[in-house]
C-alpha positions in Angstrom: 0.0 0.0 0.0 1.4 3.4 -0.9 0.4 5.0 2.4 3.1 4.5 5.1 2.4 5.1 8.8 5.2 6.7 10.7 3.6 6.6 14.1 6.5 4.8 15.6 8.9 7.5 14.4 6.7 10.3 16.0 6.4 8.3 19.2 10.1 7.9 19.4 10.7 11.6 18.8 8.2 12.5 21.6 9.6 9.7 23.8 6.1 8.3 24.3 5.3 4.7 24.8 2.5 2.8 23.2 0.8 2.5 26.6 1.0 6.2 27.2 -0.3 7.1 23.8 -3.1 4.6 24.2 -4.2 6.3 27.4 -4.0 9.8 26.0 -6.1 9.0 22.8 -8.4 6.5 24.5 -7.7 3.8 22.0 -7.0 0.1 22.8 -3.4 -1.1 22.7 -4.3 -3.6 20.0 -5.9 -1.0 17.7 -3.0 1.4 18.2 -0.6 -1.4 17.5 -2.4 -2.3 14.2 -2.1 1.3 13.2 1.6 1.6 14.3 2.6 -1.5 12.3 0.9 -0.2 9.2 -1.7 -3.0 9.1 -4.7 -0.7 9.4 -6.8 -0.1 6.3 -8.4 3.1 7.6 -8.3 5.7 10.3 -11.0 8.0 11.5 -10.3 11.7 11.4 -11.2 11.9 15.1 -8.5 9.3 15.9 -6.0 11.0 13.7 -6.8 14.3 15.5 -6.4 12.8 18.9 -3.0 11.3 18.0 -1.8 14.6 16.5 -2.9 16.4 19.6 -1.2 13.9 21.9 2.0 13.9 19.9 1.9 17.6 19.1 2.3 17.0 15.4 0.6 17.3 12.0 -1.1 14.4 10.1 1.7 14.5 7.5 4.2 13.7 10.3 2.3 10.4 10.8 1.0 9.5 7.3 3.2 9.5 4.2 2.5 8.7 0.5 5.2 6.6 -1.1 4.4 5.2 -4.5 5.0 1.5 -4.9 7.8 2.1 -7.4 9.7 4.2 -4.9 9.4 1.8 -1.9 12.3 -0.4 -1.0 11.9 -4.1 -1.5 11.9 -6.4 1.5 14.8 -8.5 0.2 
C-alpha cells in the first residue's frame, strides 16, 4: 500500500510509549498497534486528530504517501 504510517517515528521523537499514547487517545493497545505497524486499512479523522494532539504533530508527520515504485523491496 502506498500509504506509510510513521507513528513509531513520531512516538520515538516524543519519547512516548504505546501504553502512554493509548491512554491519551483513548484507543486500545491492539488497535493502536495495528495502526503503528501499518496493518490498518483506515483511520478515523477523530482518531488522527487525537493522535496529532497527543504527539503535538501534523497528520503529515504520521502518514506519508510513497508510490510502490519508490518503496524499497523487502529483500
